[in-house]
MARTITOR-750439 format. One line per 8 residues: number of its first residue (from 0); their letters; for each residue x, y, z of C-alpha. Coordinates in nm, 2 decimals, decimal comma. Layout:
NUM	A	X:Y:Z  ...;
! end
This chain:
0	XXXXXXXX	6,60:5,43:-2,36  6,57:5,18:-2,07  6,91:5,29:-1,95  6,81:5,65:-1,95  6,49:5,57:-1,75  6,68:5,36:-1,50  6,93:5,64:-1,43  6,65:5,90:-1,40;
8	XXXXXXXX	6,46:5,68:-1,16  6,76:5,59:-0,94  6,85:5,96:-0,92  6,49:6,05:-0,84  6,47:5,79:-0,57  6,80:5,90:-0,42  6,69:6,26:-0,42  6,35:6,18:-0,26;
16	XXXXXXXX	6,51:5,96:0,01  6,77:6,23:0,08  6,51:6,50:0,11  6,27:6,30:0,32  6,53:6,15:0,56  6,69:6,50:0,58  6,36:6,65:0,70  6,35:6,39:0,98;
24	XXXXXXXX	6,71:6,43:1,09  6,74:6,80:1,03  7,08:6,79:0,84  7,15:7,17:0,90  7,20:7,08:1,27  7,39:6,76:1,20  7,76:6,70:1,19  7,96:6,54:0,91;
32	XXXXXXXX	7,92:6,19:1,05  7,54:6,22:1,04  7,56:6,36:0,69  7,76:6,05:0,59  7,49:5,83:0,75  7,22:6,01:0,56  7,40:5,96:0,23  7,45:5,58:0,31;
40	XXXXXXXX	7,08:5,54:0,39  6,97:5,70:0,07  7,21:5,50:-0,14  7,10:5,17:0,03  6,73:5,22:-0,03  6,79:5,35:-0,39  6,99:5,03:-0,47  6,71:4,82:-0,32;
48	XXXXXXXX	6,46:4,99:-0,55  6,68:4,95:-0,85  6,72:4,57:-0,79  6,35:4,53:-0,73  6,26:4,71:-1,05  6,51:4,51:-1,25  6,40:4,18:-1,10  6,03:4,26:-1,20;
56	XXXXXXXX	6,12:4,36:-1,56  6,01:4,71:-1,51  6,29:4,83:-1,74  6,19:4,59:-2,02  5,95:4,78:-2,25  5,87:4,45:-2,43  5,71:4,33:-2,11  5,58:4,66:-1,95;
64	XXXXXXXX	5,46:4,86:-2,25  5,19:5,07:-2,08  5,16:5,26:-1,76  4,87:5,03:-1,65  5,11:4,73:-1,68  5,36:4,91:-1,47  5,11:4,99:-1,19  5,00:4,62:-1,18;
72	XXXXXXXX	5,35:4,51:-1,12  5,43:4,78:-0,87  5,29:4,61:-0,55  5,51:4,31:-0,59  5,80:4,54:-0,65  5,73:4,73:-0,33  5,72:4,40:-0,14  6,07:4,31:-0,27;
80	XXXXXXXX	6,20:4,65:-0,17  6,07:4,60:0,18  6,23:4,25:0,20  6,56:4,38:0,07  6,55:4,69:0,29  6,45:4,51:0,61  6,79:4,35:0,69  6,96:4,68:0,61;
88	XXXXXXXX	6,73:4,87:0,83  6,73:4,62:1,12  7,10:4,56:1,13  7,28:4,86:0,98  7,05:5,16:1,01  6,86:5,08:1,32  7,02:5,35:1,53  7,02:5,60:1,24;
96	XXXXXXXX	6,68:5,57:1,09  6,34:5,56:1,27  6,06:5,34:1,14  5,86:5,65:1,07  6,13:5,81:0,86  6,17:5,48:0,66  5,80:5,45:0,60  5,74:5,81:0,50;
104	XXXXXXXX	6,04:5,81:0,27  5,92:5,49:0,10  5,57:5,62:0,05  5,70:5,95:-0,10  5,94:5,76:-0,32  5,65:5,55:-0,46  5,46:5,87:-0,54  5,76:6,02:-0,72;
112	XXXXXXXX	5,82:5,70:-0,92  5,45:5,68:-1,02  5,47:6,05:-1,14  5,79:5,99:-1,33  5,66:5,68:-1,50  5,33:5,85:-1,59  5,51:6,14:-1,76  5,75:5,89:-1,93;
120	XXXXXXXX	5,47:5,68:-2,08  5,28:5,99:-2,19  5,59:6,11:-2,38  5,68:5,79:-2,55  5,32:5,73:-2,66  5,29:6,08:-2,81  5,24:6,05:-3,18  5,38:6,40:-3,25;
128	XXXXXXXX	5,71:6,31:-3,11  5,73:5,97:-3,29  6,00:5,92:-3,55  5,87:5,84:-3,90  6,04:5,54:-4,06  6,03:5,44:-4,43  6,15:5,09:-4,52  6,30:5,03:-4,87;
136	XXXXXXXX	6,25:4,68:-5,00  5,96:4,44:-4,96  6,15:4,14:-4,84  6,13:3,89:-4,55  6,38:4,12:-4,37  6,14:4,42:-4,41  5,86:4,22:-4,25  6,08:4,13:-3,96;
144	XXXXXXXX	6,18:4,49:-3,93  5,82:4,61:-3,94  5,74:4,38:-3,64  6,04:4,49:-3,44  5,97:4,86:-3,51  5,60:4,84:-3,42  5,70:4,74:-3,07  5,94:5,04:-3,03;
152	XXXXXXXX	5,82:5,35:-2,85  5,85:5,68:-3,04  5,86:5,50:-3,37  5,61:5,49:-3,66  5,65:5,29:-3,98  5,50:5,51:-4,25  5,54:5,27:-4,53  5,73:5,00:-4,73;
160	XXXXXXXX	5,84:5,08:-5,08  5,96:4,80:-5,31  6,03:4,98:-5,63  6,34:5,21:-5,60  6,20:5,42:-5,88  5,91:5,52:-5,65  6,14:5,62:-5,36  6,13:6,00:-5,42;
168	XXXXXXXX	5,75:6,00:-5,45  5,71:5,80:-5,13  5,95:6,03:-4,95  5,75:6,33:-5,05  5,42:6,16:-4,94  5,54:6,03:-4,60  5,82:6,27:-4,51  6,02:6,02:-4,31;
176	XXXXXXXX	6,29:6,10:-4,05  6,47:5,77:-4,12  6,50:5,53:-4,42  6,60:5,17:-4,35  6,73:4,97:-4,65  6,60:4,61:-4,64  6,67:4,51:-5,00  6,79:4,16:-5,06;
184	XXXXXXXX	6,95:4,21:-5,40  7,13:4,55:-5,42  7,34:4,51:-5,73  7,22:4,76:-5,99  6,90:4,81:-5,79  7,01:5,02:-5,49  6,93:5,38:-5,56  7,26:5,52:-5,43;
192	XXXXXXXX	7,22:5,87:-5,58  6,87:5,91:-5,43  6,98:5,79:-5,09  7,28:6,02:-5,09  7,06:6,31:-5,17  6,81:6,24:-4,89  7,11:6,18:-4,66  7,23:6,53:-4,74;
200	XXXXXXXX	6,88:6,66:-4,65  6,92:6,53:-4,30  6,72:6,20:-4,33  6,90:5,91:-4,16  6,98:5,61:-4,39  7,06:5,28:-4,23  7,12:4,92:-4,32  6,82:4,69:-4,24;
208	XXXXXXXX	7,02:4,40:-4,10  7,21:4,63:-3,86  6,89:4,79:-3,74  6,72:4,45:-3,69  7,02:4,34:-3,49  7,02:4,64:-3,27  6,65:4,62:-3,20  6,62:4,25:-3,14;
216	XXXXXXXX	6,96:4,14:-3,01  6,99:3,87:-3,28  7,14:3,84:-3,63  6,92:3,83:-3,94  7,09:3,53:-4,09  6,84:3,51:-4,37  6,99:3,84:-4,52  7,36:3,81:-4,43;
224	XXXXXXXX	7,62:3,75:-4,69  7,98:3,61:-4,66  8,10:3,97:-4,71  7,90:4,09:-4,41  8,09:3,84:-4,19  8,43:3,87:-4,34  8,46:4,25:-4,31  8,28:4,28:-3,97;
232	XXXXXXXX	8,52:4,40:-3,71  8,29:4,29:-3,42  8,38:3,92:-3,46  8,75:3,99:-3,38  8,82:3,96:-3,01  9,16:4,01:-2,84  9,35:3,74:-2,66  9,32:3,95:-2,35;
240	XXXXXXXX	8,94:3,93:-2,37  8,95:3,55:-2,40  9,20:3,51:-2,12  8,99:3,73:-1,88  8,68:3,53:-1,97  8,86:3,21:-1,91  9,00:3,33:-1,58  8,67:3,45:-1,45;
248	XXXXXXXX	8,50:3,12:-1,55  8,77:2,91:-1,37  8,74:3,12:-1,06  8,36:3,10:-1,05  8,37:2,72:-1,11  8,61:2,66:-0,83  8,43:2,88:-0,58  8,09:2,74:-0,68;
256	XXXXXXXX	8,20:2,38:-0,64  8,34:2,45:-0,29  8,05:2,66:-0,16  7,78:2,44:-0,32  7,93:2,10:-0,23  7,66:2,03:0,05  7,38:2,13:-0,19  7,52:1,91:-0,47;
264	XXXXXXXX	7,53:1,61:-0,22  7,17:1,67:-0,12  7,06:1,69:-0,49  7,24:1,36:-0,56  7,06:1,19:-0,27  6,72:1,33:-0,38  6,77:1,20:-0,73  6,85:0,85:-0,61;
272	XXXXXXXX	6,55:0,84:-0,37  6,31:0,97:-0,63  6,37:0,74:-0,93  6,60:0,46:-1,04  6,90:0,53:-1,26  7,23:0,72:-1,23  7,27:1,05:-1,06  7,44:1,21:-1,35;
280	XXXXXXXX	7,35:1,23:-1,72  7,65:1,22:-1,95  7,60:1,33:-2,31  7,82:1,39:-2,61  7,81:1,76:-2,70  7,99:1,97:-2,96  8,25:2,21:-2,81  8,49:2,47:-2,94;
288	XXXXXXXX	8,63:2,39:-3,28  8,35:2,13:-3,34  8,53:1,88:-3,10  8,29:1,66:-2,90  8,31:1,64:-2,52  8,13:1,47:-2,24  7,88:1,71:-2,07  7,77:1,64:-1,71;
296	XXXXXXXX	7,42:1,72:-1,58  7,21:1,60:-1,29  6,96:1,35:-1,43  6,61:1,50:-1,45  6,43:1,23:-1,66  6,36:0,86:-1,63  6,62:0,66:-1,83  6,52:0,51:-2,16;
304	XXXXXXXX	6,66:0,19:-2,33  6,60:0,32:-2,68  6,72:0,63:-2,86  6,54:0,95:-2,74  6,41:1,25:-2,94  6,63:1,55:-2,99  6,36:1,79:-2,88  6,27:1,88:-2,52;
312	XXXXXXXX	5,89:1,88:-2,59  5,90:1,52:-2,70  6,07:1,41:-2,37  5,89:1,63:-2,12  5,66:1,34:-2,00  5,97:1,17:-1,87  6,07:1,44:-1,62  6,08:1,31:-1,26;
320	XXXXXXXX	5,94:1,49:-0,96  6,28:1,60:-0,84  6,39:1,68:-1,20  6,10:1,92:-1,24  6,23:2,14:-0,96  6,59:2,10:-1,07  6,50:2,23:-1,41  6,28:2,50:-1,27;
328	XXXXXXXX	6,57:2,66:-1,09  6,84:2,53:-1,33  7,01:2,33:-1,06  7,06:2,04:-1,30  7,33:2,25:-1,47  7,56:2,28:-1,17  7,78:1,97:-1,25  7,90:2,16:-1,55;
336	XXXXXXXX	8,14:2,35:-1,33  8,35:2,04:-1,37  8,33:2,08:-1,75  8,46:2,44:-1,70  8,75:2,31:-1,50  8,84:2,06:-1,77  8,84:2,33:-2,03  8,53:2,21:-2,22;
344	XXXXXXXX	8,32:2,51:-2,14  8,32:2,87:-2,01  8,07:3,03:-1,77  7,90:3,22:-2,06  7,87:3,12:-2,42  7,65:2,94:-2,67  7,49:2,63:-2,51  7,66:2,31:-2,64;
352	XXXXXXXX	7,43:2,09:-2,85  7,41:1,72:-2,89  7,61:1,59:-3,18  7,31:1,48:-3,39  7,12:1,81:-3,34  7,44:2,01:-3,43  7,48:1,82:-3,76  7,11:1,87:-3,84;
360	XXXXXXXX	7,11:2,24:-3,78  7,44:2,29:-3,97  7,27:2,12:-4,27  6,95:2,33:-4,25  7,12:2,66:-4,20  7,34:2,62:-4,51  7,01:2,68:-4,70  6,89:2,97:-4,49;
368	XXXXXXXX	7,02:3,28:-4,68  6,77:3,44:-4,92  7,05:3,48:-5,18  7,12:3,10:-5,19  7,48:3,15:-5,07  7,63:2,86:-4,87  7,73:2,99:-4,53  7,79:2,76:-4,24;
376	XXXXXXXX	7,61:2,98:-3,99  7,55:2,71:-3,73  7,92:2,60:-3,74  8,02:2,96:-3,64  7,88:2,88:-3,29  8,17:2,66:-3,22  8,44:2,93:-3,27  8,42:3,00:-2,90;
384	XXXXXXXX	8,38:2,78:-2,59  8,02:2,69:-2,51  7,88:2,81:-2,18  7,67:2,70:-1,89  7,45:3,00:-1,97  7,42:3,22:-2,27  7,24:3,49:-2,46  7,02:3,26:-2,65;
392	XXXXXXXX	6,93:3,06:-2,34  6,81:3,36:-2,15  6,62:3,52:-2,44  6,47:3,21:-2,60  6,48:2,93:-2,34  6,42:2,57:-2,45  6,37:2,49:-2,82  6,10:2,24:-2,92;
400	XXXXXXXX	6,16:2,23:-3,29  6,40:2,34:-3,57  6,24:2,68:-3,61  6,31:2,77:-3,25  6,66:2,63:-3,27  6,72:2,86:-3,57  6,60:3,15:-3,35  6,85:3,05:-3,08;
408	XXXXXXXX	7,13:3,04:-3,34  7,05:3,40:-3,43  7,10:3,50:-3,07  7,42:3,29:-3,04  7,57:3,46:-3,34  7,48:3,80:-3,20  7,66:3,71:-2,88  7,97:3,59:-3,06;
416	XXXXXXXX	7,97:3,91:-3,26  7,94:4,14:-2,96  8,08:3,94:-2,67  8,25:4,14:-2,40  8,30:4,12:-2,03  8,01:4,37:-1,98  7,79:4,16:-2,21  7,88:3,85:-2,00;
424	XXXXXXXX	7,80:4,03:-1,68  7,46:4,13:-1,82  7,39:3,77:-1,92  7,49:3,65:-1,57  7,26:3,90:-1,41  6,97:3,79:-1,63  7,05:3,43:-1,55  7,04:3,50:-1,17;
432	XXXXXXXX	6,70:3,66:-1,22  6,57:3,36:-1,42  6,70:3,11:-1,17  6,55:3,30:-0,87  6,21:3,34:-1,04  6,20:2,99:-1,20  6,07:3,14:-1,53  6,14:2,98:-1,86;
440	XXXXXXXX	6,17:2,62:-1,74  5,82:2,51:-1,86  5,78:2,29:-2,17  5,70:2,50:-2,47  5,36:2,47:-2,64  5,36:2,20:-2,90  5,38:2,33:-3,26  5,42:2,16:-3,59;
448	XXXXXXXX	5,78:2,23:-3,70  5,82:2,40:-4,03  6,12:2,18:-4,11  5,98:1,85:-3,98  6,00:1,69:-4,33  6,37:1,78:-4,36  6,44:1,64:-4,01  6,27:1,31:-4,09;
456	XXXXX	6,48:1,27:-4,41  6,80:1,36:-4,23  6,72:1,13:-3,93  6,67:0,83:-4,16  7,01:0,86:-4,31;
! end
């Protein structure tokens, strides 16, 4: 849905720019060179608008769910458009576009975008167009699905039925367009004949774990079975994919180290002047195949003589003044380009964890499935090279306890299942947005971990 809206908006902005600038330049009297210039101007401003909208999360319906929220973010977005368009106008288009033409086309574009968004939000909030969804199975997965579906536009959950014998009656009462099966134990309980009949009547029937995965971008590890993983084709990636990902990572690491060398030197000097201790932090992390390696980071905390906590929240009071800014814009991760060159990491992948935390989460997640089956979910993270940035990192940020680490594992497994060069590109674009905005670097709010007792027992081993 977000992709459809973005395409519509870019096309609308382009058409508006083309029409407005054309009215100023009188294209019927222009030659082919002037027409090419008109096309270039319209494309340039349209791209500026698309970048500004993306940077301000205007295509993220989890963030901007109502038209009022869109309007409140629009002024900042307009400012970014002007900033991006100014060098294009002043350097490239100065002789081809007057200031009046640029201003009038921008104002008209804002009006068109506001109208398009108003219509869009009216449509997606219309109850008569909403799809009716019935969930089969009252399980933890069904509760997660209910939460995810409630945040979706054009979707209404009409009920949850636990007893398969009541399915036909519930279908007659609610008349759903879609049935999502979220049953944990399906042997001898799954009403196959009934589901087949409703499927033949045009009602869509889907697996709950797959729907949850599609809506949230993470795996429902509580409801997975070994069979789900063994027969999934998505986990199989070609050698060509791995070779291309490795080649791109090496290229970016080399170029990054060369271009950023002066900045790296200034950061090292600032760290030494700000606090005592080494410039770099070297930690043992778990890499591909479960093999440990030495990860490099700029030091952002005051050194400690004793063993420190595994959780970021417990160590947040040790962050230095320079370290606060390095973390805010993720500059402390830059030395990991050296880890990429050494073969320890790739540019994109699951974030490598410290050895004690990896062992703890592997132990905990063996007890995660509802069916009681022993699946080493967390160990699956190490089937690929870890990355400087990753899907879990941009979606969940820092983790302050075991529960949040489990959430990050769900995102990591989703990435491993669906990883591709296009997915990597999306993660890199999101990373750039986070780095430029400085979002997600703050310490999370303190909460009492649900698995604290298990952690204490494990830590005293």
